[in-house]
ZAMARGU-4260 file (C-alpha; in steps of 0.2 Angstrom, whole numbers, plus 5000, padded with zeros to 4 digits):
<rodrens>
0) 4991/4886/4987 | 4991/4904/4995 | 4985/4914/4980 | 4970/4903/4978 | 4966/4902/4996
5) 4966/4921/4998 | 4955/4922/4982 | 4943/4909/4990 | 4942/4919/5006 | 4937/4935/4997
10) 4924/4926/4986 | 4916/4917/5001 | 4916/4931/5013 | 4899/4937/5019 | 4894/4954/5026
15) 4884/4946/5040 | 4899/4938/5046 | 4909/4954/5049 | 4909/4959/5067 | 4901/4975/5072
20) 4918/4982/5078 | 4926/4979/5061 | 4911/4987/5052 | 4913/5003/5063 | 4932/5003/5060
25) 4929/5002/5041 | 4918/5018/5043 | 4932/5027/5053 | 4945/5023/5040 | 4933/5029/5026
30) 4929/5045/5035 | 4948/5048/5038 | 4953/5045/5020 | 4939/5055/5012 | 4944/5069/5024
35) 4962/5068/5018 | 4957/5068/5000 | 4946/5084/5003 | 4962/5092/5011 | 4973/5087/4997
40) 4960/5091/4983 | 4967/5108/4980 | 4986/5103/4981 | 4996/5106/4966 | 4999/5087/4963
45) 4981/5084/4963 | 4977/5099/4951 | 4991/5094/4939 | 4986/5076/4939 | 4968/5079/4936
50) 4973/5092/4922 | 4984/5079/4914 | 4971/5065/4914 | 4956/5076/4909 | 4959/5077/4890
55) 4960/5058/4889 | 4946/5054/4901 | 4929/5049/4896 | 4915/5047/4900 | 4914/5060/4914
60) 4905/5048/4927 | 4914/5049/4943 | 4917/5063/4956 | 4934/5070/4960 | 4933/5073/4978
65) 4933/5092/4983 | 4932/5097/4965 | 4918/5101/4952 | 4925/5090/4937 | 4922/5072/4934
70) 4933/5059/4926 | 4930/5041/4921 | 4931/5029/4935 | 4948/5023/4932 | 4955/5041/4932
75) 4945/5046/4947 | 4951/5032/4957 | 4969/5038/4952 | 4966/5056/4957 | 4956/5053/4973
80) 4969/5040/4979 | 4983/5053/4976 | 4974/5067/4985 | 4970/5056/5000 | 4989/5052/5002
85) 4997/5068/4996 | 4999/5076/5013 | 5004/5059/5022 | 4989/5062/5033 | 4980/5046/5029
90) 4979/5030/5040 | 4993/5019/5045 | 4994/5000/5047 | 5007/4996/5061 | 5021/4985/5057
95) 5020/4988/5038 | 5017/5007/5039 | 5005/5004/5024 | 4992/5018/5022 | 4978/5005/5019
100) 4963/5016/5013 | 4970/5027/4999 | 4973/5013/4987 | 4956/5004/4991 | 4942/5016/4996
105) 4944/5028/4981 | 4942/5014/4967 | 4927/5007/4976 | 4919/5024/4977 | 4923/5029/4959
110) 4916/5012/4953 | 4900/5014/4963 | 4896/5029/4952 | 4897/5017/4937 | 4889/5002/4944
115) 4878/5005/4959 | 4882/4997/4975 | 4875/4998/4993 | 4886/5006/5006 | 4887/4989/5015
120) 4893/4981/5000 | 4907/4994/4998 | 4912/4993/5016 | 4913/4974/5015 | 4924/4975/4999
125) 4934/4988/5008 | 4937/4977/5023 | 4943/4962/5012 | 4954/4973/5001 | 4963/4980/5016
130) 4965/4963/5023 | 4974/4956/5008 | 4985/4971/5006 | 4990/4972/5024 | 4993/4953/5025
135) 5004/4954/5010 | 5013/4968/5019 | 5016/4958/5034 | 5023/4944/5024 | 5037/4954/5016
140) 5041/4966/5030 | 5053/4973/5036 | 5064/4969/5021 | 5052/4976/5007 | 5052/4994/5013
145) 5071/4994/5018 | 5075/4987/5001 | 5066/5003/4994 | 5049/4997/4989 | 5035/5010/4993
150) 5024/4997/5002 | 5008/5007/5001 | 5008/5007/4982 | 5016/4989/4980 | 5003/4980/4991
155) 4989/4992/4988 | 4986/4987/4970 | 4982/4969/4977 | 4970/4977/4990 | 4961/4987/4976
160) 4960/4972/4965 | 4952/4961/4978 | 4940/4974/4983 | 4934/4978/4966 | 4934/4959/4962
165) 4922/4957/4977 | 4909/4970/4971 | 4910/4962/4954 | 4906/4945/4960 | 4921/4937/4953
170) 4922/4918/4956 | 4938/4910/4963 | 4947/4908/4947 | 4944/4926/4941 | 4948/4933/4958
175) 4964/4923/4956 | 4967/4931/4939 | 4963/4948/4947 | 4978/4946/4959 | 4989/4940/4945
180) 4984/4956/4935 | 4988/4966/4950 | 5005/4957/4952 | 5010/4963/4935 | 5007/4981/4941
185) 5015/4981/4958 | 5027/4995/4959 | 5032/5010/4969 | 5049/5017/4976 | 5054/5024/4993
190) 5065/5036/4983 | 5050/5046/4978 | 5046/5051/4996 | 5046/5070/4998 | 5040/5072/4980
195) 5024/5072/4970 | 5029/5055/4962 | 5026/5047/4979 | 5007/5049/4978 | 5007/5045/4959
200) 5012/5028/4965 | 4998/5027/4977 | 4986/5034/4963 | 4992/5021/4951 | 4989/5007/4964
205) 4971/5011/4965 | 4969/5013/4947 | 4979/4997/4943 | 4969/4987/4955 | 4952/4992/4948
210) 4959/4988/4931 | 4966/4971/4937 | 4949/4966/4942 | 4940/4972/4927 | 4952/4963/4916
215) 4949/4947/4926 | 4931/4949/4924 | 4933/4950/4905 | 4944/4934/4904 | 4962/4941/4905
220) 4970/4926/4914 | 4984/4927/4926 | 4997/4915/4934 | 4991/4901/4946 | 5003/4907/4959
225) 5005/4926/4957 | 5010/4928/4976 | 5020/4913/4981 | 5026/4907/4965 | 5045/4906/4963
230) 5045/4922/4953 | 5029/4929/4961 | 5027/4944/4972 | 5032/4937/4989 | 5048/4929/4982
235) 5054/4943/4971 | 5050/4957/4983 | 5052/4949/4999 | 5066/4940/5008 | 5061/4924/5017
240) 5043/4930/5017 | 5031/4924/5031 | 5020/4913/5020 | 5011/4904/5034 | 5005/4921/5041
245) 4996/4925/5025 | 4982/4913/5029 | 4983/4910/5047 | 4967/4916/5056 | 4959/4922/5040
250) 4941/4928/5045 | 4946/4928/5063 | 4959/4941/5065 | 4957/4957/5055 | 4971/4969/5050
255) 4959/4983/5049 | 4956/4983/5068 | 4974/4987/5070 | 4972/5003/5059 | 4978/5020/5066
260) 4974/5038/5061 | 4987/5052/5061 | 4984/5068/5071 | 4998/5077/5061 | 5001/5077/5042
265) 5018/5069/5041 | 5027/5053/5043 | 5020/5042/5057 | 5037/5041/5065 | 5036/5060/5069
270) 5020/5059/5079 | 5028/5055/5096 | 5041/5068/5092 | 5028/5082/5089 | 5019/5076/5105
275) 5034/5078/5115 | 5038/5095/5108 | 5021/5102/5111 | 5021/5095/5129 | 5037/5103/5132
280) 5031/5120/5124 | 5016/5120/5135 | 5026/5117/5151 | 5040/5129/5147 | 5039/5139/5132
285) 5055/5149/5129 | 5060/5159/5113 | 5070/5150/5100 | 5085/5161/5103 | 5087/5154/5120
290) 5088/5136/5114 | 5106/5130/5112 | 5101/5113/5105 | 5087/5100/5103 | 5091/5081/5103
295) 5077/5069/5096 | 5080/5051/5102 | 5070/5036/5096 | 5068/5020/5087 | 5080/5017/5073
300) 5066/5020/5060 | 5065/5038/5066 | 5083/5041/5060 | 5081/5030/5044 | 5065/5040/5038
305) 5066/5057/5046 | 5084/5063/5049 | 5082/5076/5035 | 5090/5092/5041 | 5091/5101/5024
310) 5073/5100/5017 | 5068/5113/5004 | 5049/5109/5001 | 5034/5105/5011 | 5033/5087/5004
315) 5051/5084/5010 | 5047/5092/5027 | 5033/5079/5030 | 5047/5067/5033 | 5059/5078/5042
320) 5061/5078/5061 | 5071/5094/5061 | 5057/5103/5052 | 5043/5095/5063 | 5052/5100/5079
325) 5055/5118/5073 | 5037/5122/5068 | 5029/5113/5082 | 5040/5124/5095 | 5038/5140/5085
330) 5020/5139/5080 | 5013/5128/5094 | 5004/5117/5081 | 5008/5104/5067 | 4994/5106/5054
335) 4994/5106/5035 | 5000/5124/5035 | 5016/5120/5045 | 5021/5108/5032 | 5020/5120/5017
340) 5033/5127/5006 | 5032/5144/5014 | 5035/5138/5032 | 5050/5127/5026 | 5058/5143/5019
345) 5054/5154/5034 | 5069/5161/5043 | 5063/5158/5060 | 5060/5139/5056 | 5077/5138/5047
350) 5086/5145/5062 | 5079/5133/5074 | 5080/5118/5063 | 5098/5120/5062 | 5099/5116/5081
355) 5090/5099/5080 | 5099/5082/5079 | 5092/5065/5078 | 5099/5050/5088 | 5094/5032/5091
360) 5090/5027/5108 | 5085/5009/5115 | 5069/5006/5123 | 5058/5016/5111 | 5044/5008/5099
365) 5040/5017/5083 | 5026/5026/5093 | 5038/5033/5106 | 5052/5045/5107 | 5061/5057/5118
370) 5065/5075/5115 | 5078/5084/5125 | 5080/5103/5124 | 5096/5112/5131 | 5094/5130/5134
375) 5109/5142/5132 | 5110/5144/5151 | 5112/5125/5153 | 5095/5121/5158 | 5088/5104/5150
380) 5070/5101/5146 | 5066/5083/5143 | 5050/5073/5139 | 5047/5055/5134 | 5031/5050/5124
385) 5027/5031/5126 | 5012/5030/5114 | 5009/5044/5102 | 4992/5052/5099 | 4984/5041/5085
390) 4994/5026/5089 | 4986/5009/5094 | 4988/5013/5112 | 4982/5031/5111 | 4969/5031/5097
395) 4960/5045/5090 | 4941/5045/5095 | 4927/5046/5082 | 4925/5064/5087 | 4943/5068/5084
400) 4942/5060/5067 | 4927/5070/5063 | 4935/5086/5068 | 4950/5082/5057 | 4938/5079/5043
405) 4931/5096/5045 | 4948/5105/5047 | 4954/5097/5031 | 4939/5101/5021 | 4941/5119/5027
410) 4959/5119/5021 | 4957/5111/5004 | 4939/5117/5000 | 4936/5134/5008 | 4917/5137/5008
415) 4912/5118/5007 | 4900/5112/5020 | 4907/5096/5026 | 4892/5091/5037 | 4881/5082/5024
420) 4895/5071/5018 | 4902/5068/5035 | 4885/5062/5041 | 4882/5051/5026 | 4899/5043/5028
425) 4896/5039/5046 | 4880/5030/5041 | 4887/5022/5025 | 4882/5005/5030 | 4864/5011/5029
430) 4866/5019/5012 | 4857/5010/4997 | 4868/5019/4985 | 4886/5022/4989 | 4888/5032/4973
435) 4876/5045/4979 | 4886/5047/4995 | 4903/5051/4987 | 4894/5063/4975 | 4891/5074/4990
440) 4910/5077/4990 | 4909/5087/4974 | 4913/5106/4976 | 4917/5121/4966
</rodrens>
């Protein structure tokens, strides 16, 4: 049975069997998501969520990344996962478009401040949690997302449950119960994209997964087949799910090694578009008033997710090709500031945004796109991107991930010195106490 086989795999896995490349990729993922949480720590969604939970949260035991207050570990997992995802700047798993780290790393770090664990134990559990959530995502894709399920939240709760179950030392049966308890909480809707509620779903997946494992530890039983049962996750939330792929190559092929990291805080389908615009701008920058029209051409997913010409908020702009093109051309960059409410309402952006259209064109992967700019004198500027920065074929280096971390820390926590935390995260596998590492993220 699939559910029991996955449970057994998590329980039996040993840190010593993790390849060095996999261990390093886990650190890259953790550095990236703690950086995005620092950047999102001062966002209104994070502040309002922390403020909502604080009166009900005791004991104060776990760090809220980038903030001074502490909450209980369940609520800290919620807030930190939300903060890590709020700018859509966290990692991306190709194929499923899951953001793997936000649902899994924050509950592990929060729980590490309640029950001490080494950095190696945390990384091991993180690797296993990501493996479970991404294999589930593979099995139900592409139907799941197209149907309207927000796959990071729906699959993330299983990853968090497996990861926490591992550090709790659950046996096979209780690990199965943890997955069953996670299945009872799997939720999240694509309709929420562009609003704060999108990251609420991600926060709840982190909290729900942690709760699922704790419930299992204390004897709360689940179904025997929570995943593959006739009314289990795979059958209810998938269409003709790939059941064989869930266990094929377990322990030999690792989904985390496919992970990618964004250079821009927006939907991953916009990365090649922004790359193309910035390349054209560097070659032939002309004032926006000399532009007659801009055509963005790419994979069908580009139009499905990002053809949004009339956005009114920064969150909506994170999934708008029209906005991304306009700010990249005018500002010459695409950072967190470019996807703010203020920039969305700026007259220069609005004027150029109205000239941008999105079209489907054969031959492009999700990581590729073509941008065609027609000037008022009839001149046409054209650029094709085959592999966007941050994609599998054009990955960010460790140094680029570190610089992204520093930039986000400066944005979300002005005055915070990121270097001690950054250094500790890159050496997390050597840390005797992971809780002390995440405590370095407190600020204010």
